[in-house]
NURO-227225 format. One line per 10 residues: number of its first residue (from 0); for each residue x, y, z of C-alpha. Coordinates in nm, 2 decimals. Example, Ala and Ser with C-alpha at 12.3 -4.5 7.8 and 13.67 -1.06 7.14 Angstrom:
0 = 1.23/-0.45/0.78 | 1.37/-0.11/0.71
% end
This chain:
0 = 16.00/8.42/12.75 | 16.17/8.26/13.06 | 16.34/8.46/13.34 | 16.67/8.40/13.17 | 16.75/8.64/12.89 | 16.80/8.50/12.54 | 17.15/8.43/12.41 | 17.29/8.64/12.13 | 17.21/8.36/11.89 | 16.85/8.32/12.01
10 = 16.77/8.68/11.98 | 16.94/8.72/11.64 | 16.70/8.44/11.51 | 16.41/8.67/11.59 | 16.54/8.98/11.41 | 16.45/9.15/11.09 | 16.78/9.34/11.02 | 16.64/9.66/10.87 | 16.75/9.93/10.63 | 16.47/10.16/10.51
20 = 16.62/10.50/10.50 | 16.54/10.68/10.17 | 16.90/10.74/10.08 | 17.00/10.37/10.11 | 17.22/10.25/9.82 | 17.27/9.91/9.66 | 17.61/9.90/9.82 | 17.46/9.96/10.16 | 17.20/9.68/10.10 | 17.48/9.44/10.01
30 = 17.66/9.53/10.33 | 17.33/9.48/10.52 | 17.30/9.13/10.38 | 17.66/9.05/10.46 | 17.61/9.16/10.81 | 17.29/8.97/10.84 | 17.47/8.65/10.74 | 17.74/8.72/10.99 | 17.50/8.79/11.28 | 17.26/8.50/11.20
40 = 16.94/8.71/11.19 | 16.61/8.58/11.07 | 16.57/8.82/10.77 | 16.67/9.15/10.62 | 16.40/9.42/10.56 | 16.45/9.66/10.28 | 16.25/9.90/10.06 | 16.07/9.74/9.76 | 16.31/9.89/9.50 | 16.60/9.73/9.69
50 = 16.46/9.37/9.70 | 16.65/9.26/9.39 | 16.98/9.40/9.53 | 16.92/9.22/9.86 | 16.83/8.89/9.69 | 17.14/8.92/9.47 | 17.37/9.00/9.76 | 17.34/8.67/9.94 | 17.13/8.37/10.07 | 16.91/8.55/10.33
60 = 16.53/8.59/10.37 | 16.42/8.92/10.23 | 16.13/9.11/10.37 | 16.00/9.44/10.23 | 15.75/9.72/10.31 | 15.45/9.84/10.12 | 15.25/10.16/10.16 | 15.55/10.28/10.35 | 15.57/10.49/10.56 | 15.24/10.68/10.54
70 = 14.99/10.41/10.47 | 14.80/10.66/10.25 | 14.86/10.47/9.92 | 14.56/10.33/9.73 | 14.49/9.97/9.82 | 14.55/9.87/9.46 | 14.89/10.04/9.47 | 14.98/9.86/9.79 | 14.88/9.53/9.64 | 15.07/9.59/9.32
80 = 15.38/9.69/9.52 | 15.35/9.37/9.72 | 15.32/9.15/9.41 | 15.61/9.32/9.24 | 15.83/9.27/9.55 | 15.74/8.91/9.58 | 15.82/8.85/9.21 | 16.16/9.00/9.29 | 16.22/8.76/9.57 | 16.06/8.90/9.89
90 = 15.93/8.63/10.12 | 15.76/8.86/10.38 | 15.56/9.18/10.34 | 15.51/9.45/10.60 | 15.22/9.68/10.50 | 15.12/10.01/10.66 | 14.75/10.06/10.74 | 14.58/10.39/10.67 | 14.61/10.52/11.02 | 14.38/10.81/10.94
100 = 14.10/10.57/10.85 | 14.16/10.38/11.18 | 14.13/10.71/11.38 | 13.82/10.80/11.18 | 13.66/10.47/11.26 | 13.64/10.36/10.90 | 13.74/10.01/10.99 | 13.57/9.85/10.69 | 13.81/10.04/10.47 | 14.10/9.93/10.68
110 = 14.00/9.57/10.66 | 13.95/9.58/10.28 | 14.29/9.75/10.25 | 14.46/9.47/10.43 | 14.26/9.21/10.24 | 14.38/9.35/9.91 | 14.74/9.31/10.01 | 14.67/8.97/10.15 | 14.54/8.85/9.81 | 14.85/8.99/9.64
120 = 15.08/8.84/9.90 | 14.95/8.48/9.89 | 15.21/8.24/10.01 | 15.42/8.49/10.20 | 15.41/8.62/10.56 | 15.20/8.94/10.59 | 15.28/9.18/10.87 | 15.04/9.47/10.93 | 15.19/9.79/11.07 | 14.94/9.98/11.29
130 = 15.15/10.27/11.42 | 15.06/10.18/11.78 | 15.20/10.50/11.93 | 14.96/10.71/11.73 | 14.66/10.50/11.81 | 14.74/10.49/12.18 | 14.80/10.86/12.19 | 14.49/10.97/11.99 | 14.24/10.69/12.02 | 14.33/10.48/12.32
140 = 14.39/10.11/12.39 | 14.05/10.00/12.26 | 14.13/10.12/11.90 | 14.47/9.94/11.90 | 14.29/9.62/12.01 | 14.02/9.67/11.74 | 14.27/9.72/11.46 | 14.46/9.41/11.56 | 14.14/9.21/11.55 | 14.07/9.35/11.20
150 = 14.42/9.25/11.08 | 14.36/8.90/11.21 | 14.03/8.87/11.03 | 14.18/9.01/10.71 | 14.44/8.73/10.70 | 14.75/8.89/10.86 | 15.02/8.67/10.99 | 15.17/8.94/11.22 | 15.07/9.27/11.37 | 15.35/9.52/11.39
160 = 15.39/9.82/11.61 | 15.55/10.09/11.40 | 15.72/10.21/11.08 | 15.99/10.38/11.29 | 15.93/10.69/11.09 | 15.63/10.85/11.27 | 15.71/11.14/11.51 | 15.47/10.98/11.77 | 15.73/10.71/11.83 | 15.79/10.35/11.79
170 = 15.73/10.03/12.00 | 15.63/10.05/12.36 | 15.60/9.77/12.61 | 15.23/9.85/12.67 | 15.15/9.84/12.30 | 15.33/9.50/12.26 | 15.14/9.36/12.56 | 14.81/9.47/12.42 | 14.88/9.34/12.08 | 15.00/9.00/12.21
180 = 14.71/8.97/12.44 | 14.47/9.04/12.15 | 14.61/8.80/11.89 | 14.73/8.53/12.13 | 14.94/8.26/11.97 | 14.74/8.29/11.65 | 14.95/8.57/11.50 | 15.30/8.69/11.55 | 15.38/9.03/11.71 | 15.66/9.24/11.56
190 = 15.80/9.52/11.77 | 15.99/9.78/11.58 | 16.09/10.14/11.61 | 16.33/10.28/11.87 | 16.47/9.95/12.00 | 16.84/10.02/12.03 | 16.97/9.82/12.33 | 16.96/9.46/12.45 | 16.76/9.56/12.75 | 16.49/9.71/12.53
200 = 16.49/9.41/12.30 | 16.46/9.16/12.58 | 16.18/9.36/12.74 | 15.99/9.36/12.41 | 16.02/8.98/12.39 | 15.90/8.94/12.75 | 15.60/9.16/12.67 | 15.50/8.93/12.39 | 15.69/9.02/12.08 | 15.78/8.72/11.86
210 = 15.99/8.93/11.60 | 16.19/9.24/11.63 | 16.26/9.50/11.37 | 16.61/9.64/11.43 | 16.85/9.87/11.25 | 17.10/9.88/11.53 | 17.12/9.50/11.53 | 17.48/9.46/11.61 | 17.49/9.69/11.91 | 17.18/9.52/12.05
220 = 17.33/9.17/12.01 | 17.66/9.29/12.16 | 17.47/9.34/12.48 | 17.39/8.97/12.51 | 17.60/8.66/12.60 | 17.71/8.41/12.34 | 17.59/8.11/12.54
% end
């Protein structure tokens, strides 16, 4: 990022406009898609069962999540969930790793988990959610770096900070910096979880994020200039 903040339109083009609350309805998904079109965001991100509703609601890119939010699903279940969502029209998949396996040091299992979803998600962007706040709190920076490297070797297109559902918290500048330094320009870095203002969003981009997951998209964009 340059010293100048992005314009409203520039930032919008980096946003996954997100609705993942369990109580979301088809009507709310349709409203999300309409708002996404108005705001000019990159994509919407919805739960797998809501992908058909999002696709039917308008001409927007649709991303979804698998193994969400715990990451404790069997790899075969994550892979099947991804394949079903893609069949329904999803063009990006954000998968949650088994954070417990990461903390236990069972990194071969983590890699095979990601690889299983990668195979099922051939031809679409795969983002790997690592719950960076948990890793930094319980295992340190070295483990966040290691899991990002594993995600890259397993075929991920992005590494992503957070589900936004874990009590440990969402994206932090330090996590984004570490992730961006680790994957360089080879992978994208998606910052998500707790980003509610334009100041926070711009800071994440300057730290190295190349995509933002936002649910408060309109209020974030309202903090930026049109030009």
